[in-house]
LOLUM-236924 format. One record per atom (N, C-alpha, C): atom name; residue number from 1; x, y, z; residue in one letter. Coordinates in steps of 0.001 Angstrom, whole numbers, plus 524288, in hexadecimal, padded with zeros to 5 digits. Layout:
! residues N
@atom:CA, nr:NUM, x:X, y:Y, z:Z, rest:a
...
***
This chain:
! residues 60
@atom:N, nr:1, x:4AE0D, y:DD951, z:8FAE0, rest:x
@atom:CA, nr:1, x:4A9DF, y:DD4A7, z:8F923, rest:x
@atom:C, nr:1, x:4B061, y:DCF17, z:8F858, rest:x
@atom:N, nr:2, x:4B028, y:DCBE8, z:8FAF0, rest:x
@atom:CA, nr:2, x:4B3F4, y:DC877, z:8F81C, rest:x
@atom:C, nr:2, x:4B193, y:DC53F, z:8F5E9, rest:x
@atom:N, nr:3, x:4B6CE, y:DC1CA, z:8F50A, rest:x
@atom:CA, nr:3, x:4B5B9, y:DBD9C, z:8F204, rest:x
@atom:C, nr:3, x:4AF6A, y:DB8D7, z:8F2BB, rest:x
@atom:N, nr:4, x:4B066, y:DB6FB, z:8F750, rest:x
@atom:CA, nr:4, x:4AAB5, y:DB40C, z:8FAF4, rest:x
@atom:C, nr:4, x:4A6A7, y:DB590, z:8F881, rest:x
@atom:N, nr:5, x:4A6C0, y:DBB4B, z:8F736, rest:x
@atom:CA, nr:5, x:4A021, y:DBC3B, z:8F896, rest:x
@atom:C, nr:5, x:49FAA, y:DBCFA, z:8F280, rest:x
@atom:N, nr:6, x:4A24A, y:DBE34, z:8F034, rest:x
@atom:CA, nr:6, x:4A30C, y:DBDD9, z:8E88B, rest:x
@atom:C, nr:6, x:4A00E, y:DB922, z:8E5E8, rest:x
@atom:N, nr:7, x:49F73, y:DB413, z:8E842, rest:x
@atom:CA, nr:7, x:4A107, y:DB09B, z:8E4A2, rest:x
@atom:C, nr:7, x:49C79, y:DAF22, z:8E914, rest:x
@atom:N, nr:8, x:497BC, y:DAD81, z:8E951, rest:x
@atom:CA, nr:8, x:49403, y:DAC09, z:8EBC2, rest:x
@atom:C, nr:8, x:49006, y:DA5D6, z:8E8E5, rest:x
@atom:N, nr:9, x:4909E, y:DA438, z:8E28E, rest:x
@atom:CA, nr:9, x:48FD1, y:DA0F8, z:8E050, rest:x
@atom:C, nr:9, x:4932B, y:D9DA4, z:8E0F1, rest:x
@atom:N, nr:10, x:49990, y:D9EF4, z:8DFAB, rest:x
@atom:CA, nr:10, x:49D83, y:D9B0D, z:8E174, rest:x
@atom:C, nr:10, x:49CDF, y:D9A73, z:8E630, rest:x
@atom:N, nr:11, x:49E7C, y:D9BD3, z:8E949, rest:x
@atom:CA, nr:11, x:49C40, y:D989F, z:8EF4E, rest:x
@atom:C, nr:11, x:497F8, y:D9407, z:8EF6C, rest:x
@atom:N, nr:12, x:4920B, y:D96DD, z:8ECCD, rest:x
@atom:CA, nr:12, x:49198, y:D93A4, z:8EEF2, rest:x
@atom:C, nr:12, x:4923A, y:D8EA9, z:8E945, rest:x
@atom:N, nr:13, x:49392, y:D8E2E, z:8E633, rest:x
@atom:CA, nr:13, x:4937D, y:D887B, z:8E225, rest:x
@atom:C, nr:13, x:4994B, y:D86DC, z:8E6B7, rest:x
@atom:N, nr:14, x:49D60, y:D8899, z:8E8EA, rest:x
@atom:CA, nr:14, x:4A14A, y:D854B, z:8EBCA, rest:x
@atom:C, nr:14, x:49FA2, y:D82BE, z:8F0EB, rest:x
@atom:N, nr:15, x:499FF, y:D84DD, z:8F1DC, rest:x
@atom:CA, nr:15, x:497DA, y:D8489, z:8F708, rest:x
@atom:C, nr:15, x:49513, y:D7F66, z:8F632, rest:x
@atom:N, nr:16, x:49296, y:D7EF6, z:8F0F9, rest:x
@atom:CA, nr:16, x:48F87, y:D7BA5, z:8EF73, rest:x
@atom:C, nr:16, x:49449, y:D76A1, z:8EFB0, rest:x
@atom:N, nr:17, x:49900, y:D789E, z:8EC13, rest:x
@atom:CA, nr:17, x:49B10, y:D7482, z:8EC69, rest:x
@atom:C, nr:17, x:49E44, y:D709E, z:8EED8, rest:x
@atom:N, nr:18, x:4A175, y:D741D, z:8F1A6, rest:x
@atom:CA, nr:18, x:4A2E5, y:D71CF, z:8F63D, rest:x
@atom:C, nr:18, x:49DB8, y:D6D4F, z:8F8FD, rest:x
@atom:N, nr:19, x:49AEC, y:D6FA4, z:8FA2A, rest:x
@atom:CA, nr:19, x:4944A, y:D6C9A, z:8FCE4, rest:x
@atom:C, nr:19, x:49445, y:D6690, z:8FA69, rest:x
@atom:N, nr:20, x:494E0, y:D6695, z:8F5E3, rest:x
@atom:CA, nr:20, x:493D0, y:D63F3, z:8F3B2, rest:x
@atom:C, nr:20, x:49B13, y:D5F2F, z:8F1AB, rest:x
@atom:N, nr:21, x:49BDB, y:D6041, z:8F2AC, rest:x
@atom:CA, nr:21, x:4A19B, y:D5F93, z:8F335, rest:x
@atom:C, nr:21, x:4A0CB, y:D5C01, z:8F8C2, rest:x
@atom:N, nr:22, x:49F6B, y:D5DA1, z:8FC6D, rest:x
@atom:CA, nr:22, x:49FCE, y:D5BC9, z:901C2, rest:x
@atom:C, nr:22, x:49D1E, y:D576D, z:9022F, rest:x
@atom:N, nr:23, x:49705, y:D59C4, z:90004, rest:x
@atom:CA, nr:23, x:49232, y:D53A6, z:900BE, rest:x
@atom:C, nr:23, x:4944D, y:D5075, z:8FCC7, rest:x
@atom:N, nr:24, x:49665, y:D50A0, z:8F9E8, rest:x
@atom:CA, nr:24, x:49A80, y:D4D80, z:8F388, rest:x
@atom:C, nr:24, x:49F33, y:D48F5, z:8FA8D, rest:x
@atom:N, nr:25, x:4A266, y:D4DD1, z:8FB9D, rest:x
@atom:CA, nr:25, x:4A3DF, y:D49C1, z:8FF66, rest:x
@atom:C, nr:25, x:4A19E, y:D4660, z:903C8, rest:x
@atom:N, nr:26, x:49D70, y:D46F9, z:90638, rest:x
@atom:CA, nr:26, x:49B3E, y:D459E, z:90A28, rest:x
@atom:C, nr:26, x:499DB, y:D4161, z:909A5, rest:x
@atom:N, nr:27, x:496C3, y:D4146, z:90411, rest:x
@atom:CA, nr:27, x:49373, y:D3DB7, z:900D1, rest:x
@atom:C, nr:27, x:49AF8, y:D3874, z:8FF5A, rest:x
@atom:N, nr:28, x:49E8B, y:D3953, z:900B0, rest:x
@atom:CA, nr:28, x:4A12D, y:D35F7, z:8FE6E, rest:x
@atom:C, nr:28, x:4A301, y:D33C8, z:9039F, rest:x
@atom:N, nr:29, x:4A4E3, y:D394E, z:906B3, rest:x
@atom:CA, nr:29, x:4A43D, y:D3601, z:90E83, rest:x
@atom:C, nr:29, x:4A342, y:D310C, z:90DA6, rest:x
@atom:N, nr:30, x:49BBD, y:D32A2, z:90C78, rest:x
@atom:CA, nr:30, x:49802, y:D2FA3, z:90D51, rest:x
@atom:C, nr:30, x:49676, y:D29A7, z:90AC7, rest:x
@atom:N, nr:31, x:49A6D, y:D2B1B, z:906AD, rest:x
@atom:CA, nr:31, x:499CF, y:D26B0, z:90383, rest:x
@atom:C, nr:31, x:49E3D, y:D20FB, z:902F5, rest:x
@atom:N, nr:32, x:4A3E7, y:D245E, z:9040E, rest:x
@atom:CA, nr:32, x:4A7D8, y:D21BF, z:905FF, rest:x
@atom:C, nr:32, x:4AA74, y:D2241, z:909F4, rest:x
@atom:N, nr:33, x:4A5A5, y:D2334, z:90DFD, rest:x
@atom:CA, nr:33, x:4A6BD, y:D218E, z:912A4, rest:x
@atom:C, nr:33, x:4AD59, y:D253F, z:91474, rest:x
@atom:N, nr:34, x:4AF36, y:D2892, z:9130F, rest:x
@atom:CA, nr:34, x:4B4BC, y:D2B8C, z:912D4, rest:x
@atom:C, nr:34, x:4B2D0, y:D303A, z:91696, rest:x
@atom:N, nr:35, x:4B82B, y:D311D, z:91805, rest:x
@atom:CA, nr:35, x:4B6D3, y:D361E, z:91F86, rest:x
@atom:C, nr:35, x:4B8F7, y:D3CA2, z:91A5F, rest:x
@atom:N, nr:36, x:4BD1E, y:D3A2B, z:91604, rest:x
@atom:CA, nr:36, x:4BEEE, y:D3F0C, z:912A6, rest:x
@atom:C, nr:36, x:4BB1E, y:D41BA, z:91128, rest:x
@atom:N, nr:37, x:4B873, y:D40EC, z:90ECB, rest:x
@atom:CA, nr:37, x:4B373, y:D439A, z:90C1B, rest:x
@atom:C, nr:37, x:4B1D5, y:D4627, z:90F91, rest:x
@atom:N, nr:38, x:4AF38, y:D4766, z:91403, rest:x
@atom:CA, nr:38, x:4AD9B, y:D4996, z:9174F, rest:x
@atom:C, nr:38, x:4AF43, y:D4CE6, z:9192C, rest:x
@atom:N, nr:39, x:4B432, y:D4D99, z:91808, rest:x
@atom:CA, nr:39, x:4B8B9, y:D5196, z:91BA1, rest:x
@atom:C, nr:39, x:4B870, y:D55E1, z:9157F, rest:x
@atom:N, nr:40, x:4B9DF, y:D5398, z:910B4, rest:x
@atom:CA, nr:40, x:4B727, y:D56D0, z:90CCC, rest:x
@atom:C, nr:40, x:4B29C, y:D5A7A, z:90BD2, rest:x
@atom:N, nr:41, x:4B1A9, y:D5696, z:90CFD, rest:x
@atom:CA, nr:41, x:4AA85, y:D5728, z:90EFC, rest:x
@atom:C, nr:41, x:4A9F7, y:D5C0E, z:911F6, rest:x
@atom:N, nr:42, x:4AB38, y:D5C60, z:91560, rest:x
@atom:CA, nr:42, x:4AA74, y:D5FE2, z:91B17, rest:x
@atom:C, nr:42, x:4ADB3, y:D655D, z:91725, rest:x
@atom:N, nr:43, x:4B28A, y:D65DA, z:915F6, rest:x
@atom:CA, nr:43, x:4B579, y:D68D6, z:915E7, rest:x
@atom:C, nr:43, x:4B23C, y:D6C7A, z:9102B, rest:x
@atom:N, nr:44, x:4B04B, y:D6855, z:90C6D, rest:x
@atom:CA, nr:44, x:4ADCB, y:D6AB1, z:907B7, rest:x
@atom:C, nr:44, x:4A974, y:D6DFD, z:90A0C, rest:x
@atom:N, nr:45, x:4A6CA, y:D6CC6, z:90CA4, rest:x
@atom:CA, nr:45, x:4A266, y:D6CAB, z:90F6F, rest:x
@atom:C, nr:45, x:4A479, y:D7342, z:9130B, rest:x
@atom:N, nr:46, x:4A6AA, y:D73BD, z:9146C, rest:x
@atom:CA, nr:46, x:4AA76, y:D7702, z:91720, rest:x
@atom:C, nr:46, x:4AB26, y:D7CA9, z:9127F, rest:x
@atom:N, nr:47, x:4ABD9, y:D7B72, z:91138, rest:x
@atom:CA, nr:47, x:4AFB8, y:D7CF3, z:90AC9, rest:x
@atom:C, nr:47, x:4A655, y:D81B2, z:90A6A, rest:x
@atom:N, nr:48, x:4A54E, y:D7CF8, z:908B9, rest:x
@atom:CA, nr:48, x:4A0D0, y:D7F13, z:903C2, rest:x
@atom:C, nr:48, x:49C45, y:D8230, z:909D3, rest:x
@atom:N, nr:49, x:49C5B, y:D80DD, z:90FF8, rest:x
@atom:CA, nr:49, x:49976, y:D85F8, z:911BC, rest:x
@atom:C, nr:49, x:49D5A, y:D8932, z:911CB, rest:x
@atom:N, nr:50, x:4A3B1, y:D8B30, z:910D6, rest:x
@atom:CA, nr:50, x:4A718, y:D8F51, z:91065, rest:x
@atom:C, nr:50, x:4A3A0, y:D93CA, z:90CB9, rest:x
@atom:N, nr:51, x:4A32C, y:D9015, z:908BA, rest:x
@atom:CA, nr:51, x:4A105, y:D9158, z:90263, rest:x
@atom:C, nr:51, x:49CA2, y:D94B0, z:90316, rest:x
@atom:N, nr:52, x:497BC, y:D9136, z:90616, rest:x
@atom:CA, nr:52, x:49356, y:D92E0, z:905DB, rest:x
@atom:C, nr:52, x:493F6, y:D966F, z:90A41, rest:x
@atom:N, nr:53, x:495F1, y:D986F, z:90C4C, rest:x
@atom:CA, nr:53, x:49700, y:D9AC6, z:910F4, rest:x
@atom:C, nr:53, x:49928, y:DA17A, z:90D73, rest:x
@atom:N, nr:54, x:49BAF, y:DA1BC, z:90B16, rest:x
@atom:CA, nr:54, x:49D25, y:DA467, z:905B5, rest:x
@atom:C, nr:54, x:49A5D, y:DA45D, z:9024D, rest:x
@atom:N, nr:55, x:4957F, y:DA166, z:90131, rest:x
@atom:CA, nr:55, x:490EE, y:DA40D, z:8FC1E, rest:x
@atom:C, nr:55, x:48CDD, y:DA5C7, z:90027, rest:x
@atom:N, nr:56, x:48DD1, y:DA4C6, z:90515, rest:x
@atom:CA, nr:56, x:4891A, y:DA8D6, z:90997, rest:x
@atom:C, nr:56, x:48ACD, y:DAB79, z:90722, rest:x
@atom:N, nr:57, x:4908E, y:DAFDF, z:90932, rest:x
@atom:CA, nr:57, x:4908B, y:DB5DA, z:908CD, rest:x
@atom:C, nr:57, x:49257, y:DB71A, z:904B6, rest:x
@atom:N, nr:58, x:491A1, y:DB4D6, z:90228, rest:x
@atom:CA, nr:58, x:492FE, y:DB7A6, z:8FAB9, rest:x
@atom:C, nr:58, x:48D6C, y:DB841, z:8F9B0, rest:x
@atom:N, nr:59, x:48AD7, y:DB633, z:8FB7A, rest:x
@atom:CA, nr:59, x:48366, y:DB575, z:8F9C4, rest:x
@atom:C, nr:59, x:4818A, y:DB9FB, z:8F732, rest:x
@atom:N, nr:60, x:480A9, y:DBB24, z:8F1FE, rest:x
@atom:CA, nr:60, x:4807F, y:DBE49, z:8F042, rest:x
@atom:C, nr:60, x:47AB0, y:DC465, z:8F2B5, rest:x
***
């Protein structure tokens, strides 16, 4: 078993953190009508999706 399959709870926490950060950046983009937080949020949500996928694979 590799390191990805071992750390289920770490992947779950990372997915939650990156999802929350992405939501915060989307709120900033809406509030201040700027475009750069949208790209940051998109990148963070992609990372969150990867973490969620790793968590599903590591599920006990």
